[in-house]
ROPA-911624 format. One record per residue: x, y, z of N, C-alpha, C in turn. Coordinates in steps of 0.2 Angstrom, whole numbers, plus 5000, padded with zeros to 4 digits. Layout:
<atoms>
XYZXYZXYZ
...
</atoms>
This chain:
<atoms>
542057405294542757395296542657405301
542557455305542457455312541957415315
541357385314541057335315541357265315
541657265311542057205310542657185317
542957245321543257245326542857225332
542357245331541957225338541657145336
541557125331541357055329541857005330
542457025327543056975328543156965336
542957005340543157025346542456995352
541956965347541456945350541056985355
541157055353540857095358540257145353
539957185358539257205355539557285354
539457315346539657355344539157415346
539657475348539257545350538557575344
538157595347537657605342537857675336
538457715340538757745335539557745337
539957745331540557725329540957795330
541457805332541957865332542057895326
542357955325542457985318543057935315
543357955309543857915307544457935310
545057895310545557925314545657925321
545057925324545057925332545057855335
545457835341545557775345544757755345
544857675345544357635345544557585351
544257565356544457525361543957475362
544157405360543657335362543957295366
543457265371543657205375543257165374
543357105374543157055371543356975372
543356945367543756865368543956865360
544556835361544856825353545056755355
544756695349545056625350544856605356
544256635360543956595366544156625372
544756665371545056685379544956775378
545056805383544856865386545456895382
545156965379545757005376545257085375
545857115372545657185369546057205364
545757285361546257295356546057385355
546457405352546457475352546757485345
546257525341546257525334546057595332
546257605326546157675321545957655315
545457685311545257665304545157745300
545557755295545657805292545157795284
544957845282544857825275545057885270
545257865265545457915260545157915254
545257965250545057965242545157895239
545657865241545957795237545957735243
546057755249546157685252545757685260
545657635262545357625268546057585272
546157615278546657605282546557575289
546757525292546557505298547357475303
547357515306547857505311547657465318
547957415320547557365325548357355330
548157365336548657325342548257305346
548357215345547857175348548257125353
547957105360548057065364547857045370
548157025375547857005381548057055386
547557065391547857125398548757115398
548857045400549657035401549957045397
549857035390550457035384550457105381
549857145381549757215378549657265382
550157295386549957365389549657425386
549057455389548957495385549357555383
550057575386550257625385550557595378
550757535376551157515371550657515365
550057495367549557505362549457565359
549457615363549457695362550057715358
550457705359551257705356551257685349
550957625348550957605340550557645336
549957665340549557695334549757755333
550057805339550457875338550857865333
551157795332551657785327551357775319
550757775319550357765312550157835311
550557845305550357915301550257915294
549557945293549157945286549158005285
549858015279549958065276549358085271
549258155268548958165263549158155255
</atoms>
């Protein structure tokens, strides 16, 4: 799942991915245009959950992406 975030942005994935629930930031291209995303991936006993805020530098300020991810809460 984490690797697909990089693939979709045409970016090279890191050798090691962050732990589940930590922020992932990817800068690259989406549909041929420069863009970026901030995401988190969680895995529970029964679910795989992905929250993604994606856009361009102009359309998605960093604080708005952080605010969105803070609002997503995975309860046990």
